[in-house]
N, C-alpha and C positions, 0 to 999 in steps of 0.2 A: 438624301440627295445622292444621285448616282455619280459615278466617275466622269462621265460625259458632261453632267450639269456642273461639276467642279472645274472642269476645263472651260466650259462656256463662262462660268462665273470669273475665272482668271482672264479671259479674253475681254469681257465686257468691263472688268476693271482697268485693264490696260489702255482700252480705248478711251474710257473716262479720264484716266490720268493724262493721256496725250492731249485730250481736248481741253482739260482744265489748265495745264501749263501753257498751252499755245494760245488761248484766248481768254483764259480767266473766268469762264462760265461754261455753261451747256451741259456739265456732267451729270446733275440730277435730273435734268429734262431727258437726257438720254438714259439714264440709269433706270427709271422705272419702266419705259418700254422694253429695254433689254432684260430686265428682271422678269417681267410678265411674259413677253413674246418669245424671248430666246432661251433664258434659263428655266422658265416654267413655274415661277412662283404664282400661286393661285389667287391670293388676295391682294388687290391693288393697294390697300393700305398698308400691308406689310412690305409691299414693294417700295412704297414712299417712305417709310420709317427706315428700312434697311438701306435704301438708297441714299437718304439724307445723311446717316452715320457714315457710310463708306465714302461719299463725297466730301464731308466734312474732314475725315481723316487724310483722304488723298490731296484735298487742297491745303491742308497743313504741311504735308511733305512737299508739295510743289512750291509753297510759299517760301520755304527756305531757300530754294534755288533762286527765286527772284530777290529775296533779301540780300543774299550773297552777290548777286548782280547789281545791286544798288537800285532796284526798280520799285523799293517800297517806301512811300512817303508816310512814316509811322504815325505822326501826329493827326495827320488828315484821316488815315486809315482807321485809327483807334477810335477817334470821335464819331465818324461814320458807323462804325461797327457797334459802338456802345448804345447809340440811340437806336440802331436797327435791331439789337437783341430784345428790346423792350417790344417793339413791333412784331418780331418774329414770334415771341411768347404768345402775344394775342392772336396773331393770325393763324399760327398752328392749331391753336385751340378750336379756333372756328372751322378750319379745314376738315379736321377729323369729322366733322358732322355733315359734310357735304358729300355728294357723289363724285368719286374720283374722276370718272370719264367726263363729267361736265367741267370739272376744274381744268383738266388738260385741254379740253376744247377751247375754253376761254383764254388760258395761257398761250396756246398756239396762236391765236389771234393777235395777242400782246406782242408775242415774239416778232411777228410779221411787220407790226407796227414800228417796233424797235430797229429792226433791219432797215426799214425805209429811211428812218431818221439818221442811222449810222452812214448810210449810203450818201445821203444829202449833205453831212457834215462829216466827211471821212478823213479829214486831215490828222496826221499822226504827230504834228509838230507840238503844239501845246507850249505851255510856259514851264520849262523845266526848273526854273528857280522859285517856283511857288512854295511857300512855307506857312505853316500854321504856328504862330507864336503870340506872345502877349500884344504885339503891335497890330497883327492882322486878325486876332481872335473875334474882335467885334464885327468885322466885315464878313470874314470867311466861316465863322463858327455856325451862325444861324442856318445858312444853307445846307451845310453838312449834317446837322441835327435833323432838319426837316426831311431832307432826302433819305437820310439814313433810316428814319422811323418809317417813312412809306415804304421804301424797298424792303426793309425787314418784315413789314406786315404782309406784303405781298408774297415775300418768299416763304414765309411761315404758313400762309393760307393755301399756297399752292404746293406746299411740301417739297420745296426745292432749296438748293444752296443759294441760287439767285444771282449768279454771275452775270447773266444776261441782263439783269436789271441794275446790278451793282455798278459795272463798268459805265454804262450810259449815266448812272445817277452821279458817280464821281467826277466823270467829265463835265456834266452840267454844273456841279456845285463847285468846281476847282479850276477847270480848263487846263489841267496838266497833260503832259504827253500820253498818249494812248498806252504805250509800253508800261509807263508808271502807274496809269490807272488799272491796268491788268494785274500788275504785280500788287498793288494796293488792295484790290478787290478780293484777293485771296484770304486777306484778313477777314473780312466780312463773310465771304463763302464759308470759311471755316466756323466761324462763331455762329452764324445763322443756322447753318446745317446741324451743328452740334445741338443747339436750342431746339430745333425741330425735331431732331432725333430723340433728344431726351423726353420731350413731350410724347412722341409715339412710344418709346421704350416704356414709359409709365404706364401706358395701356396695353403692354404686351405685344406691341406691333413692330418687332425688329427681330430679324433672323441674324444672330450674332456671328454664327459660322460663315455664313454667305457674305457678310459684310467684311470679314477678315480675308477671305479670298478676293473680294473686290480690291481691298486695300493692297494686297500683295501685287496684284495686276497693276494698280495704278502707280505703283512706284516705278515700274519698268516703263510704262507708257509716259510717265511724266519726264523721264530723262530725254526721251526722244523728242517730245513736244517742247522741251526747254531748249534744246539746240536749235530746232527749227524757228522758235520765237525770236531767239537772238539775232539769226540771220535775217528774218523778215523785218525786224524793228529797223534795220539799216536801209530798207528800201522804202521810198515815199508811198505811202497810202497802201502798201500791200497787206499789212497786218490788218487794217481796218477792213479792207475789202473782203478778206477771209472772214473776219468776225462777222460781217454783215451777211455773207453768203451762207455761213453755217447757221446762223439764227433764222434766216428766211427758209433755209431747206428743212431744218428740224421743225420750225413753226408750221410749214405747210404739210408735213407728214403727221404732226400731231392733231392738226385741224381735220385732216382727211380721215384718220382713224376715229376721231370724236364723232364725226358726222356719221360714218358708218355704224358705229355703236349705238348712236341716238335713233336712226331710222331702222336699224336691224332688231 
């Protein structure tokens, strides 16, 4: 890698860290296009494996900030993530055998559908008092396990951390406030990304040096994104509108690139 590609790697990582801290997802969807089209990684599967590792590490760093701010519902987040790890292991194994461009095209369509759903139910209020304990486990446990497994499988299959899927999944399973769902989602993004990255690393599809550059940039970007997330969480619907807008924009771009690649 050249010095310029190192700088581009740092810049890309900072952008991913900013997005992860702000909306709890989108990092790995951005990571693969950035690695391929901006940094210049030749293999899409190496880009997916490297991006998954970098996003997992960056998500963990940004998770600490949300934890300190009290935005992580740990019992809910851990149950969701635990079932998702099983799904991510299966999904990533299948994903390595599919064409990367077709996977991105399909995921772009899914992102647009998720954005439409978020715009339709964009209230950021939720139930801040929701808890997973011995009394609520029978009612709240099964939805978390089911959603977690499904989201993990899709995340692993597409080779992403899955924040765009995790946040709506947690909201659907718990009805917690959006800012808490975003903070809690980073537990799953970290573990799903690490599971996918381990699967790809086993096949030699991770660029470790580039992943380190992404992480370094992600720490800086996460600080900026975290400050903005706190401000926006105090304004009604602002954070969810930004979440939906980013999902829709990236989704449209991914679909556009996917169609060009298929017809070209």
